[in-house]
C-alpha positions as CSV (number, residue, x, y, z in Angstrom):
1,M,0.0,0.0,0.0
2,A,1.2,3.5,-0.8
3,Y,1.2,5.9,2.2
4,D,1.3,9.7,2.3
5,F,4.2,9.5,4.7
6,D,6.7,6.9,6.0
7,L,6.5,8.4,9.5
8,F,3.9,10.7,11.0
9,V,4.8,12.2,14.4
10,I,2.2,13.5,16.8
11,G,3.9,16.1,19.0
12,A,6.8,18.5,18.3
13,G,8.6,18.2,21.7
14,S,12.1,17.1,22.1
15,G,11.6,13.5,21.3
16,G,9.2,14.0,18.4
17,V,11.4,16.6,16.7
18,R,14.5,14.4,17.1
19,A,12.8,11.3,15.6
20,A,11.3,13.4,12.8
21,R,14.6,15.2,11.8
22,F,16.7,12.0,11.8
23,A,14.1,9.9,10.1
24,A,14.0,12.6,7.3
25,S,17.8,12.6,7.2
26,Y,17.7,8.8,6.5
27,G,15.4,9.4,3.5
28,A,12.0,8.9,5.1
29,R,9.0,11.1,4.2
30,V,8.0,12.6,7.5
31,A,5.2,14.8,8.9
32,V,4.9,16.3,12.3
33,A,1.7,17.7,13.9
34,E,1.8,20.0,16.9
35,S,-1.2,22.0,18.2
36,R,0.5,24.0,21.0
37,Y,4.1,25.1,20.9
38,L,7.2,23.9,19.1
39,G,9.7,22.4,21.4
40,G,7.2,20.9,23.8
41,T,7.2,21.2,27.6
42,C,11.0,21.5,28.0
43,V,11.3,24.6,25.7
44,N,8.1,26.3,26.6
45,V,6.9,25.5,30.2
46,G,9.7,23.3,31.5
47,C,13.5,23.0,31.6
48,V,14.5,26.0,29.7
49,P,12.3,28.8,31.1
50,K,12.6,27.2,34.5
51,K,16.4,27.5,34.5
52,L,16.1,31.1,33.3
53,L,13.9,31.9,36.2
54,V,16.3,30.1,38.6
55,Y,19.1,32.3,37.3
56,G,17.0,35.3,37.9
57,A,16.2,34.2,41.5
58,H,19.8,33.5,42.3
59,Y,20.9,37.1,41.5
60,A,19.5,38.2,44.8
61,E,22.2,36.0,46.5
62,D,24.9,37.1,44.0
63,I,24.2,40.8,44.7
64,E,24.3,40.2,48.4
65,Q,27.5,38.2,48.3
66,A,29.2,40.7,46.0
67,Q,29.7,42.9,49.1
68,G,32.3,40.5,50.5
69,F,34.4,41.1,47.3
70,G,34.3,44.9,47.6
71,W,31.3,45.6,45.4
72,T,28.5,48.0,46.6
73,V,25.2,47.6,44.8
74,D,22.8,50.4,45.6
75,N,19.0,50.5,45.1
76,K,18.7,46.7,44.6
77,T,15.3,46.1,43.0
78,F,13.6,43.3,41.1
79,D,11.0,43.5,38.4
80,W,9.1,40.3,37.6
81,K,7.6,41.7,34.4
82,T,11.1,42.3,32.9
83,L,12.2,38.7,33.8
84,I,9.1,37.2,32.2
85,A,9.2,39.5,29.1
86,N,12.8,38.6,28.5
87,K,12.1,34.9,29.1
88,N,9.2,35.0,26.6
89,R,11.5,36.6,24.0
90,E,14.0,33.8,24.4
91,I,11.4,31.1,24.2
92,E,10.0,32.7,21.0
93,R,13.5,32.6,19.5
94,L,13.8,28.9,20.4
95,N,10.3,28.2,18.9
96,G,11.7,29.6,15.6
97,I,14.8,27.4,15.8
98,Y,12.7,24.3,16.3
99,K,10.5,25.2,13.3
100,N,13.6,25.8,11.1
101,L,15.1,22.5,12.2
102,L,12.0,20.6,11.0
103,V,11.4,22.5,7.8
104,D,15.1,22.6,6.8
105,S,15.2,18.8,7.4
106,G,12.4,18.4,4.8
107,V,9.7,17.5,7.4
108,T,6.1,18.5,6.6
109,L,5.0,20.6,9.6
110,L,1.3,20.8,10.5
111,Q,0.5,23.2,13.3
112,A,-2.8,21.8,14.4
113,H,-4.2,19.0,16.6
114,A,-3.8,15.4,15.3
115,R,-6.0,12.5,16.2
116,L,-5.5,8.8,15.4
117,V,-8.2,7.3,13.1
118,D,-6.8,3.8,12.6
119,A,-3.5,2.0,12.6
120,H,-2.2,3.9,9.6
121,T,-4.3,7.1,9.5
122,V,-4.1,10.4,11.3
123,E,-6.6,13.3,11.0
124,V,-5.4,16.9,11.3
125,A,-7.8,19.8,11.0
126,G,-10.3,17.7,9.0
127,T,-7.7,16.3,6.6
128,R,-6.7,12.6,6.8
129,Y,-3.1,11.5,6.2
130,S,-1.8,7.9,5.9
131,A,1.5,6.7,7.2
132,E,3.3,3.4,7.5
133,H,4.4,4.3,11.0
134,I,2.9,6.7,13.5
135,L,4.8,8.0,16.5
136,V,3.0,9.4,19.5
137,A,5.2,11.9,21.4
138,T,2.6,14.1,23.1
139,G,4.4,14.4,26.4
140,G,2.8,15.0,29.8
141,W,0.6,17.5,31.6
142,P,0.4,18.8,35.2
143,H,-1.9,16.8,37.5
144,V,-4.0,18.6,40.2
145,P,-5.9,16.4,42.7
146,D,-9.7,16.8,42.9
147,F,-10.7,18.7,46.0
148,P,-12.9,21.7,46.8
149,G,-11.4,24.9,45.4
150,N,-8.8,23.3,43.1
151,E,-9.9,25.7,40.4
152,H,-8.0,28.4,42.2
153,V,-4.6,26.8,41.9
154,I,-1.9,27.2,39.2
155,T,0.6,24.8,37.8
156,S,3.9,25.1,36.1
157,N,2.0,25.9,32.9
158,E,0.6,29.1,34.3
159,A,3.5,30.0,36.6
160,F,5.7,31.0,33.7
161,Y,3.2,33.6,32.6
162,L,2.1,35.3,35.9
163,D,1.6,39.0,35.4
164,A,3.1,39.8,38.8
165,L,5.2,38.1,41.5
166,P,2.7,37.1,44.2
167,R,3.5,38.4,47.7
168,R,2.7,35.1,49.4
169,V,3.0,31.7,47.7
170,L,2.1,28.2,48.8
171,V,3.9,25.5,46.8
172,V,2.3,22.1,47.1
173,G,4.3,19.0,46.2
174,G,7.5,17.1,47.1
175,G,9.2,16.5,43.7
176,Y,11.8,18.5,41.8
177,I,9.3,20.9,40.2
178,A,8.0,21.8,43.7
179,V,11.5,22.5,45.2
180,E,12.6,24.4,42.1
181,F,9.6,26.7,42.1
182,A,9.8,27.2,45.8
183,S,13.4,28.3,45.2
184,I,12.3,30.6,42.4
185,F,9.5,32.3,44.2
186,H,11.5,32.7,47.4
187,G,14.6,34.0,45.5
188,C,12.6,36.6,43.7
189,G,11.2,37.9,47.0
190,A,7.9,36.2,47.7
191,E,7.0,34.8,51.1
192,T,7.2,31.1,50.2
193,Q,5.9,28.0,52.0
194,L,6.3,24.5,50.6
195,L,3.8,21.9,51.7
196,Y,4.4,18.2,51.3
197,R,2.2,15.4,52.5
198,G,5.1,13.1,53.3
199,E,7.9,13.0,55.9
200,L,10.5,14.5,53.6
201,F,10.5,15.7,50.0
202,M,12.6,14.5,47.0
203,R,11.6,10.9,47.3
204,G,13.9,8.6,45.3
205,F,17.0,10.8,45.8
206,D,19.8,9.8,48.2
207,G,18.8,10.3,51.8
208,S,21.8,12.5,52.6
209,L,21.0,14.7,49.7
210,R,17.4,15.1,50.7
211,D,18.3,16.0,54.3
212,H,21.0,18.5,53.1
213,L,18.6,20.2,50.7
214,K,16.0,20.5,53.5
215,D,18.5,22.2,55.8
216,E,19.8,24.6,53.2
217,M,16.4,25.7,52.0
218,I,15.4,26.3,55.6
219,K,18.6,28.4,56.1
220,K,17.6,30.5,53.1
221,G,14.2,31.2,54.6
222,V,11.8,28.9,52.8
223,D,9.1,27.7,55.1
224,L,9.0,23.9,54.7
225,Q,6.0,22.1,56.1
226,F,6.0,18.3,55.9
227,N,3.1,15.9,56.7
228,A,0.9,18.8,55.5
229,D,-1.8,18.6,52.8
230,I,-4.6,20.9,51.7
231,A,-8.2,19.9,52.1
232,R,-9.9,22.9,50.5
233,I,-9.2,26.3,49.1
234,D,-11.5,29.3,49.4
235,K,-11.2,32.6,47.6
236,Q,-11.5,35.6,49.8
237,A,-13.3,38.9,49.2
238,D,-9.9,40.7,48.6
239,G,-8.9,38.1,46.0
240,S,-6.5,36.3,48.3
241,L,-6.8,32.5,48.9
242,L,-7.3,30.7,52.2
243,A,-6.1,27.1,52.3
244,T,-7.6,24.8,54.9
245,L,-5.2,21.9,55.7
246,K,-6.3,18.4,56.6
247,D,-5.1,19.0,60.1
248,G,-7.5,21.9,60.5
249,R,-4.9,24.7,60.2
250,T,-5.5,27.6,57.7
251,L,-2.8,29.3,55.6
252,A,-3.4,32.6,53.6
253,A,-1.8,33.1,50.2
254,D,-2.0,35.1,47.1
255,C,-1.0,32.2,44.9
256,I,-1.2,28.4,45.4
257,F,1.1,26.5,43.1
258,Y,0.6,22.7,42.6
259,A,3.4,20.4,41.6
260,T,1.8,17.0,42.5
261,G,2.8,15.0,39.5
262,R,2.2,14.8,35.8
263,R,-0.1,12.7,33.6
264,P,0.3,11.5,30.0
265,M,-1.2,14.0,27.5
266,L,-3.7,11.7,25.7
267,D,-6.6,14.1,25.5
268,N,-8.6,13.7,22.2
269,L,-5.9,11.6,20.7
270,G,-8.2,8.8,19.6
271,L,-6.6,5.9,21.5
272,D,-10.0,4.6,22.3
273,Q,-10.6,4.0,18.6
274,L,-7.6,1.6,18.4
275,D,-7.5,-0.3,21.6
276,I,-4.0,0.8,22.4
277,A,-3.0,-0.6,25.8
278,L,-2.2,1.6,28.7
279,D,-0.3,0.6,31.8
280,K,-1.7,0.7,35.3
281,R,-0.6,4.3,35.7
282,G,-2.3,5.4,32.5
283,F,0.8,5.7,30.3
284,I,1.0,4.2,26.9
285,E,2.5,0.7,27.1
286,V,5.3,-0.1,24.7
287,D,7.8,-2.9,24.1
288,D,11.6,-2.6,24.0
289,R,11.3,-1.1,20.5
290,Y,8.7,1.5,21.6
291,R,5.9,-0.3,19.7
292,T,2.4,-0.1,21.2
293,S,-0.1,-2.9,21.2
294,V,-0.8,-1.7,17.6
295,P,2.6,-2.4,16.0
296,S,2.5,0.4,13.4
297,I,2.0,2.9,16.2
298,L,4.9,3.7,18.5
299,A,5.3,6.0,21.5
300,I,8.2,7.7,23.2
301,G,9.0,10.4,25.9
302,D,6.9,11.4,28.9
303,V,3.8,9.7,27.4
304,I,5.3,6.3,28.1
305,G,6.3,7.2,31.6
306,R,9.7,5.6,31.8
307,V,12.3,8.2,32.6
308,Q,10.7,11.6,32.2
309,L,13.7,13.7,31.2
310,T,14.3,15.6,28.0
311,P,17.6,13.9,27.1
312,V,15.9,10.5,27.5
313,A,13.2,11.5,25.1
314,L,15.9,12.7,22.7
315,A,17.6,9.3,22.9
316,E,14.3,7.5,22.4
317,G,13.5,9.6,19.4
318,M,16.9,8.7,17.9
319,A,16.4,5.0,18.6
320,V,13.0,5.0,16.8
321,A,14.4,6.8,13.8
322,R,17.3,4.4,13.5
323,Q,15.3,1.2,14.1
324,L,12.8,2.2,11.4
325,F,15.0,3.7,8.8
326,K,18.7,3.0,9.6
327,P,18.6,-0.4,11.4
328,E,22.3,-1.0,10.9
329,E,22.9,1.9,13.3
330,Y,20.3,1.1,15.9
331,R,21.3,1.0,19.5
332,P,18.8,0.5,22.4
333,V,18.6,3.2,24.9
334,D,20.4,2.4,28.1
335,Y,18.3,3.5,31.1
336,N,21.0,2.8,33.6
337,T,23.3,5.5,35.0
338,I,21.3,8.5,33.8
339,A,22.5,11.7,35.4
340,T,20.0,14.4,36.4
341,A,20.0,17.7,38.1
342,V,17.4,19.6,40.1
343,F,17.8,23.4,39.8
344,S,16.7,24.2,43.3
345,L,18.7,26.7,45.3
346,P,21.1,25.2,46.0
347,N,21.4,22.9,43.0
348,V,21.2,19.2,43.4
349,A,22.6,16.6,40.9
350,T,23.0,12.9,40.9
351,V,24.1,9.9,38.8
352,G,23.9,6.2,39.6
353,L,22.6,4.5,42.7
354,T,21.6,6.1,45.9
355,E,22.9,4.6,49.1
356,E,19.4,3.2,49.8
357,Q,19.2,1.6,46.3
358,A,22.7,0.1,46.5
359,R,21.8,-1.6,49.8
360,E,18.5,-2.8,48.5
361,Q,20.2,-4.4,45.5
362,G,22.5,-6.3,47.9
363,H,25.7,-4.3,47.5
364,K,28.0,-4.0,50.5
365,V,28.8,-0.3,50.3
366,V,31.5,2.1,51.4
367,L,30.5,5.7,51.7
368,F,32.5,8.8,51.2
369,E,31.0,12.1,52.1
370,S,32.2,15.7,52.2
371,R,30.4,18.8,53.5
372,F,32.1,22.2,53.1
373,R,31.6,25.9,52.5
374,P,32.1,26.7,48.9
375,M,35.2,28.9,48.3
376,K,33.1,31.6,46.6
377,L,31.2,32.1,49.9
378,T,34.2,32.2,52.3
379,M,34.3,36.0,52.2
380,T,30.5,36.5,52.5
381,Q,27.9,36.2,55.2
382,S,26.4,33.1,53.5
383,L,26.1,30.0,55.6
384,E,25.4,27.7,52.7
385,R,27.4,24.5,52.6
386,S,27.9,22.0,49.8
387,L,27.5,18.2,50.0
388,M,29.4,15.6,47.9
389,K,28.9,11.9,48.3
390,L,30.2,8.7,46.7
391,V,28.6,5.3,47.0
392,V,31.1,2.6,46.4
393,D,30.8,-1.2,46.1
394,A,33.1,-2.6,48.8
395,K,33.9,-5.8,46.9
396,T,34.6,-4.5,43.4
397,D,35.6,-0.9,44.3
398,K,33.2,0.3,41.6
399,V,31.6,3.7,42.1
400,L,27.9,3.0,42.1
401,G,26.6,6.6,42.7
402,C,27.7,10.2,42.9
403,H,25.5,12.8,44.6
404,M,26.0,16.6,45.1
405,A,24.2,19.6,46.4
406,G,25.8,23.0,45.8
407,P,26.7,25.5,43.2
408,D,27.0,24.2,39.6
409,A,26.1,20.7,40.7
410,G,24.6,19.9,37.3
411,E,27.7,21.0,35.4
412,I,29.9,18.9,37.6
413,M,27.8,15.8,37.5
414,Q,27.8,15.6,33.8
415,G,31.5,14.8,33.7
416,L,31.1,12.2,36.5
417,A,28.3,10.5,34.5
418,V,30.8,9.7,31.9
419,A,33.1,8.1,34.5
420,L,30.3,6.0,36.0
421,K,29.1,5.0,32.5
422,A,32.7,3.7,31.8
423,G,32.6,1.7,35.1
424,A,35.2,3.8,37.0
425,T,36.4,2.4,40.3
426,K,37.1,4.5,43.5
427,R,40.8,3.9,42.7
428,V,40.4,5.6,39.3
429,F,38.8,8.5,41.1
430,D,41.7,8.6,43.6
431,E,44.3,8.5,40.9
432,T,42.7,11.4,39.0
433,I,44.4,14.7,39.6
434,G,42.0,17.4,40.6
435,I,41.6,20.9,39.3
436,H,42.6,23.3,42.1
437,P,40.9,25.3,43.5
438,T,37.5,24.0,42.5
439,A,34.6,22.3,44.2
440,A,34.7,19.5,41.6
441,E,38.1,18.3,42.8
442,E,36.5,17.1,46.1
443,F,35.1,14.1,44.2
444,V,38.7,12.9,43.5
445,T,40.2,13.8,46.9
446,M,37.8,12.0,49.3
447,R,40.0,9.4,50.9
448,T,38.5,8.5,54.2
449,P,35.3,6.5,54.3
450,T,32.5,8.1,56.3
451,G,30.3,5.1,56.5
452,I,29.7,1.5,55.5
């Protein structure tokens, strides 16, 4: 059968664009449909604008710390509107780059909503297109629990476009989005409280890292409230919000931000027409080649709920393009030893196993931990301290995990990810000569175990 396209991609986020571009470079006829914004969550309401806002929030500390180095900064003021306007300008620039990447690759771009009709047909704005393969890369969407007054909350989608910085903010959630936005709001000058229903936020990260981040955020002035959850929200006559907690307490705020997880974006996609299987969490179920229960339809990225990170979606998109159109170059995505960073203040980054995971997997571990005041802060009033931790297998000497909280943690962890991917041992770390004076050298100078 002759098809209109060899590959039709639904969703122009990181994974979808990568798959489309490389499939086209391999000679495939490719179309992409996107109804929202080019670049997906990461470029528009995720990684990129979030980090720009984190930079903006951190300048408050930079200006304060500059005094220790002889600088006097008078009339320190902050204008939220300027930050958002400049962020918007940068995102628009990136949207244009993504469009050019697709068009210049020979991809047909359809900027409208796409819906599956059958195993080889997609409908876009009333027109039907046939394709030998269809790739679903529609990403995720913020999830807000159902409770009285939940219509008054915002999510990360809206936070990037607030007209003004709220005076009082409640951030609800315990994952990386919650701690990042709590840091952003607080750093920009809002009275910020973070509520999490569990004992300690950042579940899944190393315990030492979680405790350290908690202590540092408290030192900076963020009000952390654990074992706390909202039962209802009522809008007051003056426009403010009153949150009633499940323990009966009430908290007043001008903005309540929810970061309580993300769901796959499957709205009006037509999955019900094709009997495409979902897993128990509601994500699209795929095999090791990203094929759904309908073999001609594949799925990648946040919509399959494996590792919800932009670089992972990029790797999955590349894998799909190769397996379909350049099989001799196909390599499966390795989901082990994926480095990640959390752009809270301070930054957190990690690669490999946590201490808890290593023990659960049966490793006998040796721990190396260092806590110190960053050199940049030694001539300031800042009390912030950094944490670096290595988790090492006692039998093989292999470094199982690296963890850090402190300035530039993400930048430092990227290099360590290469070492762990290569199977480096603690001896290799010890025999590596450090760059002095840097924080990163601490990872190759920790000699004395701090725990087993």
